[in-house]
C-alpha positions as CSV (number, residue, x, y, z in Angstrom):
1,M,6.7,5.9,30.3
2,A,4.5,6.6,27.3
3,F,4.7,10.0,25.7
4,F,1.6,11.4,23.9
5,K,2.2,13.1,20.6
6,R,0.7,16.6,20.3
7,E,-2.4,16.5,18.0
8,L,-1.7,18.5,14.9
9,S,-3.9,21.4,13.9
10,P,-5.7,21.2,10.5
11,V,-3.2,23.7,9.1
12,E,-0.3,21.5,10.1
13,R,-1.9,18.3,8.9
14,F,-2.8,19.8,5.4
15,G,0.6,21.5,5.3
16,N,2.4,18.2,5.9
17,T,0.2,16.3,3.5
18,L,0.9,19.0,0.8
19,K,4.7,18.7,1.3
20,E,4.5,14.9,1.0
21,K,2.5,15.0,-2.1
22,Q,4.8,17.6,-3.7
23,V,7.9,15.4,-2.9
24,A,6.1,12.3,-4.4
25,R,5.1,14.3,-7.4
26,Q,8.6,15.4,-8.1
27,K,9.8,11.8,-7.9
28,L,7.1,10.7,-10.3
29,A,8.0,13.6,-12.7
30,D,11.6,12.5,-12.7
31,R,10.6,8.9,-13.5
32,L,8.4,10.2,-16.3
33,S,11.2,12.3,-17.7
34,L,13.5,9.2,-17.7
35,A,10.7,7.1,-19.3
36,E,10.2,9.6,-22.1
37,T,13.9,9.6,-22.8
38,V,13.8,5.8,-23.2
39,V,10.7,6.1,-25.4
40,A,12.6,8.5,-27.7
41,E,15.6,6.1,-27.8
42,K,13.4,3.1,-28.6
43,R,11.7,5.1,-31.4
44,A,15.0,6.1,-32.9
45,A,16.3,2.5,-32.7
46,A,13.1,1.2,-34.4
47,E,13.4,3.8,-37.1
48,R,17.1,2.9,-37.8
49,L,16.2,-0.8,-38.1
50,A,13.4,0.0,-40.5
51,V,15.5,2.3,-42.6
52,A,18.3,-0.3,-42.7
53,G,15.9,-3.0,-43.9
54,A,16.3,-5.2,-40.8
55,A,14.6,-8.6,-40.6
56,N,11.0,-8.8,-39.6
57,A,11.9,-10.5,-36.3
58,K,14.1,-7.6,-35.3
59,L,11.5,-5.1,-36.3
60,D,8.8,-7.0,-34.3
61,R,11.1,-7.0,-31.2
62,A,11.9,-3.3,-31.7
63,E,8.2,-2.4,-32.0
64,A,7.3,-4.5,-28.9
65,N,10.0,-2.7,-26.9
66,M,8.8,0.7,-28.1
67,R,5.2,-0.1,-27.2
68,A,6.2,-1.3,-23.7
69,V,8.1,1.8,-22.8
70,E,5.3,4.0,-24.4
71,D,2.7,2.2,-22.2
72,H,4.9,2.7,-19.1
73,A,5.3,6.5,-19.9
74,K,1.5,6.8,-20.5
75,T,0.8,5.2,-17.1
76,L,3.3,7.6,-15.5
77,R,1.6,10.6,-17.2
78,A,-1.8,9.5,-15.9
79,A,-0.4,9.1,-12.4
80,L,1.2,12.5,-12.6
81,A,-2.1,14.1,-13.6
82,E,-3.8,12.5,-10.7
83,F,-1.1,13.8,-8.3
84,D,-1.7,17.3,-9.7
85,E,-5.4,17.1,-8.9
86,Q,-4.6,15.8,-5.4
87,I,-2.1,18.6,-4.8
88,A,-4.6,21.2,-6.0
89,S,-7.3,19.8,-3.7
90,T,-4.8,19.8,-0.8
91,E,-3.9,23.4,-1.5
92,R,-7.5,24.4,-1.4
93,A,-8.0,22.5,1.9
94,L,-4.9,24.2,3.4
95,A,-6.1,27.6,2.3
96,D,-9.5,26.9,3.9
97,A,-7.8,25.7,7.1
98,I,-5.6,28.9,7.3
99,A,-8.7,31.1,6.7
100,Q,-10.6,29.3,9.5
101,R,-7.6,29.6,11.9
102,D,-7.5,33.3,11.2
103,R,-11.2,33.6,11.8
104,D,-10.9,31.7,15.0
105,M,-8.2,34.0,16.2
106,V,-10.3,37.1,15.5
107,A,-13.3,35.4,17.2
108,E,-11.2,34.6,20.3
109,G,-10.2,38.2,20.5
110,I,-13.8,39.4,20.3
111,E,-14.8,36.9,23.0
112,A,-11.9,38.0,25.2
113,M,-13.1,41.6,24.8
114,A,-16.7,40.6,25.9
115,A,-15.3,38.7,28.9
116,A,-13.2,41.7,29.9
117,I,-16.2,44.0,29.7
118,E,-18.2,41.6,31.8
119,R,-15.5,41.5,34.4
120,A,-15.2,45.3,34.5
121,A,-18.9,46.1,34.6
122,P,-19.6,45.1,38.2
123,G,-16.7,47.3,39.4
124,F,-18.1,50.2,37.6
125,G,-21.6,49.5,39.0
126,A,-20.2,49.2,42.5
127,G,-18.3,52.5,42.2
128,A,-21.3,54.3,40.8
129,M,-23.5,52.9,43.6
130,A,-21.0,54.0,46.2
131,L,-21.3,57.6,44.8
132,V,-25.1,57.4,44.9
133,E,-25.1,56.0,48.5
134,A,-22.7,58.8,49.6
135,V,-25.6,61.2,48.9
136,T,-28.7,59.1,49.7
137,K,-27.4,57.8,53.0
138,S,-26.1,61.1,54.2
139,T,-28.1,63.0,56.9
140,A,-27.5,66.2,55.1
141,S,-29.6,67.2,52.1
142,M,-28.6,69.5,49.2
143,P,-30.5,69.9,45.9
144,E,-27.2,69.8,43.9
145,A,-26.2,66.6,45.6
146,T,-29.6,65.0,45.0
147,R,-29.4,65.9,41.3
148,F,-25.9,64.6,41.1
149,S,-27.0,61.3,42.7
150,A,-29.9,60.9,40.3
151,S,-27.6,61.6,37.3
152,V,-25.1,59.0,38.5
153,E,-27.9,56.4,39.1
154,A,-29.3,57.0,35.6
155,L,-25.8,56.7,34.1
156,R,-25.1,53.5,36.0
157,R,-28.3,51.9,34.7
158,E,-27.5,53.0,31.2
159,V,-23.9,51.9,31.2
160,L,-24.8,48.5,32.7
161,A,-27.6,48.0,30.1
162,A,-25.2,49.0,27.3
163,A,-22.5,46.6,28.7
164,D,-25.0,43.7,28.5
165,L,-25.9,44.7,25.0
166,I,-22.4,45.1,23.7
167,C,-21.3,41.7,25.3
168,W,-24.3,40.0,23.5
169,E,-23.3,41.7,20.2
170,L,-19.7,40.8,20.6
171,R,-20.4,37.2,21.2
172,S,-22.9,37.1,18.3
173,A,-20.2,38.7,16.1
174,A,-17.7,36.0,17.3
175,V,-20.1,33.2,16.3
176,R,-20.6,34.8,12.8
177,T,-16.9,35.4,12.4
178,R,-16.1,31.7,13.1
179,A,-18.7,30.7,10.5
180,G,-17.0,32.8,7.9
181,N,-19.5,35.7,7.5
182,A,-17.1,38.5,6.8
183,N,-19.8,41.1,7.2
184,A,-20.4,40.0,10.8
185,A,-17.1,41.0,12.3
186,F,-16.7,44.5,13.6
187,P,-14.8,46.5,11.0
188,A,-11.5,48.0,12.1
189,T,-12.8,51.4,11.3
190,A,-16.3,51.0,12.7
191,E,-17.3,53.9,14.9
192,A,-20.5,55.3,16.4
193,E,-23.1,56.1,13.7
194,Q,-23.4,59.6,15.0
195,P,-20.0,60.9,16.2
196,P,-20.9,63.4,19.0
197,L,-19.9,66.9,18.3
198,P,-18.1,68.7,21.2
199,E,-20.6,71.6,21.2
200,I,-23.7,69.4,21.3
201,E,-24.7,67.5,24.4
202,R,-26.1,64.1,23.5
203,Q,-27.9,61.2,25.0
204,L,-27.4,57.6,23.8
205,I,-30.9,56.4,23.0
206,Y,-32.7,53.7,21.0
207,T,-34.9,54.6,18.1
208,L,-38.3,53.2,17.6
209,N,-38.9,54.9,14.2
210,P,-36.7,56.4,11.5
211,L,-35.7,59.9,12.5
212,L,-34.2,63.0,11.0
213,W,-33.0,66.3,12.5
214,R,-30.6,69.1,11.7
215,E,-27.2,70.1,13.1
216,G,-25.4,73.1,11.9
217,G,-27.1,73.0,8.5
218,E,-26.4,69.3,8.1
219,V,-29.4,66.9,8.0
220,R,-28.9,63.8,10.2
221,R,-30.9,60.6,9.8
222,A,-31.2,57.5,11.9
223,A,-32.8,54.2,11.1
224,A,-35.4,52.6,13.3
225,F,-34.2,50.2,16.0
226,A,-30.7,51.7,16.3
227,L,-28.5,53.2,18.9
228,V,-28.2,56.9,18.3
229,G,-26.5,59.8,20.0
230,L,-29.4,62.2,20.0
231,P,-29.0,65.9,20.9
232,K,-30.5,66.3,24.4
233,G,-32.5,69.3,23.1
234,L,-34.6,67.0,21.0
235,L,-34.8,64.2,23.5
236,P,-38.0,65.4,25.3
237,V,-40.1,65.7,22.2
238,A,-38.8,62.3,20.9
239,L,-39.7,60.6,24.1
240,R,-43.1,62.4,24.4
241,H,-44.1,61.1,20.9
242,Q,-42.8,57.6,21.6
243,H,-40.2,57.7,18.8
244,V,-37.3,56.7,21.1
245,D,-36.7,55.1,24.5
246,Y,-34.0,54.6,27.0
247,L,-31.6,51.7,26.8
248,N,-32.7,50.3,30.1
249,A,-36.4,50.2,29.1
250,R,-37.7,46.6,29.0
251,R,-39.1,46.9,25.5
252,V,-35.8,48.2,24.2
253,Q,-34.0,45.1,25.6
254,T,-36.4,42.9,23.7
255,L,-36.0,45.0,20.5
256,M,-32.2,44.9,20.8
257,H,-32.3,41.1,20.9
258,V,-34.7,41.0,17.9
259,H,-33.1,43.7,15.7
260,G,-29.7,44.3,17.3
261,S,-28.3,47.8,17.9
262,G,-28.5,48.8,14.2
263,R,-24.7,49.4,14.3
264,F,-24.3,48.5,10.7
265,Q,-27.5,49.8,9.3
266,G,-27.3,52.5,6.7
267,E,-29.2,55.8,6.9
268,P,-32.8,55.6,5.8
269,D,-33.6,57.0,2.3
270,P,-34.3,60.8,2.4
271,D,-37.6,60.1,0.6
272,D,-38.7,57.5,3.2
273,P,-42.3,58.5,4.1
274,Q,-41.9,57.0,7.6
275,L,-39.1,59.5,8.6
276,I,-40.0,61.6,11.6
277,D,-38.8,65.2,11.6
278,L,-37.9,65.9,15.2
279,D,-37.1,69.6,14.5
280,L,-40.7,70.0,13.1
281,L,-42.2,68.2,16.1
282,A,-40.2,70.4,18.5
283,A,-41.3,73.6,16.6
284,E,-45.0,72.5,16.7
285,G,-44.7,71.8,20.4
286,K,-43.2,75.2,21.0
287,E,-45.9,77.0,18.9
288,S,-48.6,75.1,20.8
289,A,-47.1,76.1,24.2
290,E,-46.9,79.7,23.1
291,A,-50.5,79.6,21.9
292,N,-51.6,78.2,25.2
293,V,-49.8,81.0,27.1
294,A,-51.4,83.6,24.8
């Protein structure tokens, strides 16, 4: 019965090749060391014969022997230099293979995360739909239950849309990670661009223009075409002026595939003339409403 040998990985192949070359180089270096010792001995012998006034025939033989061992040592030195170049090249190839192996491991982890999200999303959708149907299919009717059902349905749509987006982003990041683009992988410390504050109720929304607003004396800015946790108090005015849209909106899905989620975009420059001041828009809307009432 024939047994098939396991195919070696690139790291194993280059590692084995490097060890073999290092062993061969050491043997060659030992031979060179011995040859150089012989060269020194032949030179010393020729020198003694010359000093002693030996016959020309003896001097000719001594010089010929000396040149022979010198040529042999020169050949060994050239071979040793070639081995050094081969070892350096193999070390670089091994380092590249190790780096690729590590990138592949990270990419596989990212792909596994995307697959896990995809497997879990239908369960979430089914559970949320069951909550909605518990209200919509009931013979009783209560405003509170109706509002609850509408909120759950909106949340279900938003979460499923966000799950599709994050899976697409994760797989794109995995591809870039395998290709060696270090900036493509999700940093270990990456978090949401706008960490939600406990006292502010927020809505995850997609920006269509660069925005700014204020929270507790701090100015917040968000780039265009990015996922942002926007305070719900500013959401109506931002939607009314077409500066943001919901994640499940058709145009947002297209923009996400074109621009991504903007997860790694920096904040727009404070002097950017395209920045939309949501607080100013909200104040203007309030003044206009008060004027109409007056």
